[in-house]
C-alpha positions in Angstrom: 94.3 106.3 25.3 97.5 104.9 26.8 97.3 102.7 29.8 99.2 102.3 33.0 99.3 99.2 35.3 99.5 99.9 39.0 100.4 96.9 41.3 99.5 97.5 44.9 101.1 96.0 48.0 98.6 93.1 48.0 99.5 92.3 44.4 96.2 93.7 43.2 96.6 95.0 39.6 94.7 98.0 38.2 95.0 98.7 34.5 93.9 102.2 33.9 93.6 104.6 31.0 95.7 107.7 31.7 95.2 110.7 29.4 98.3 112.0 27.6 99.9 114.8 29.7 98.4 113.5 32.9 100.7 112.3 35.8 100.6 108.7 36.9 99.7 110.1 40.4 96.6 111.8 39.0 95.8 108.7 36.9 95.9 106.6 40.0 93.5 108.9 41.9 91.2 109.0 38.9 91.0 105.2 38.7 90.7 104.3 42.4 94.2 103.1 43.1 94.3 103.5 46.9 98.0 103.0 47.6 99.1 106.3 46.0 98.3 109.1 48.5 99.6 112.2 46.8 99.0 114.5 49.9 100.6 117.5 48.2 98.5 117.2 45.1 101.5 116.7 42.8 103.8 119.6 43.6 106.6 117.3 44.8 106.6 118.3 48.5 105.4 115.1 50.2 106.8 112.0 48.5 103.5 110.1 49.2 103.2 109.0 45.5 106.4 106.9 45.6 106.4 104.1 43.0 108.9 101.5 41.7 108.9 101.6 37.9 109.4 98.3 36.2 112.9 98.2 34.6 111.8 98.1 31.0 110.1 101.5 31.4 112.8 103.2 33.6 114.9 104.1 30.6 112.0 105.8 28.9 111.6 108.3 31.6 113.3 111.7 31.9 116.1 111.8 34.4 115.3 112.4 38.0 115.5 116.1 38.9 117.5 117.3 41.8 114.3 118.1 43.7 112.8 114.7 43.0 116.0 113.0 44.1 115.9 114.9 47.4 112.3 113.9 48.0 113.0 110.3 47.2 115.6 110.3 50.0 112.7 110.9 52.5 110.2 108.3 51.3 108.6 106.0 53.9 109.5 102.9 51.9 113.2 102.5 51.1 114.3 104.1 47.9 115.6 101.8 45.1 117.2 102.4 41.7 113.7 102.3 40.1 112.1 104.7 42.6 110.2 107.6 41.2 107.5 110.0 42.4 104.4 109.3 40.3 103.6 113.0 40.2 106.7 113.4 38.0 105.8 110.7 35.5 103.7 112.3 32.8 101.9 109.9 30.4 103.1 109.8 26.8 102.3 107.4 24.0 105.8 105.9 24.5 104.8 105.0 28.1 101.7 103.0 27.1 101.6 99.9 29.3 103.9 101.3 31.9 103.9 99.2 35.0 104.6 100.6 38.5 104.6 99.0 41.9 103.1 101.2 44.5 105.6 101.7 47.4 104.4 100.6 50.8 104.1 102.3 53.2 103.6 105.8 51.7 103.5 107.8 54.9 
């Protein structure tokens, strides 16, 4: 099973198996990563699953949709060029080892 690495605000790293087809937001919740809130449950209406994707993985992700771009404009932590909503990153074999930094604060 592919893995994702979540780095929280205090630099704590959680390496977690995330099933293919599962969002990184859901993978964080399933593996006890506290920093990703995901208030809306992954329907892209709250922006509390904001992460910063490490550059080597950014190019492997699908382009940011218009809706995701709008939500990223309202995140509590300032948006960067590597900002994504983890509910919109779906695990694939190609993303095995993806590393994301959890944005702080989320809300």
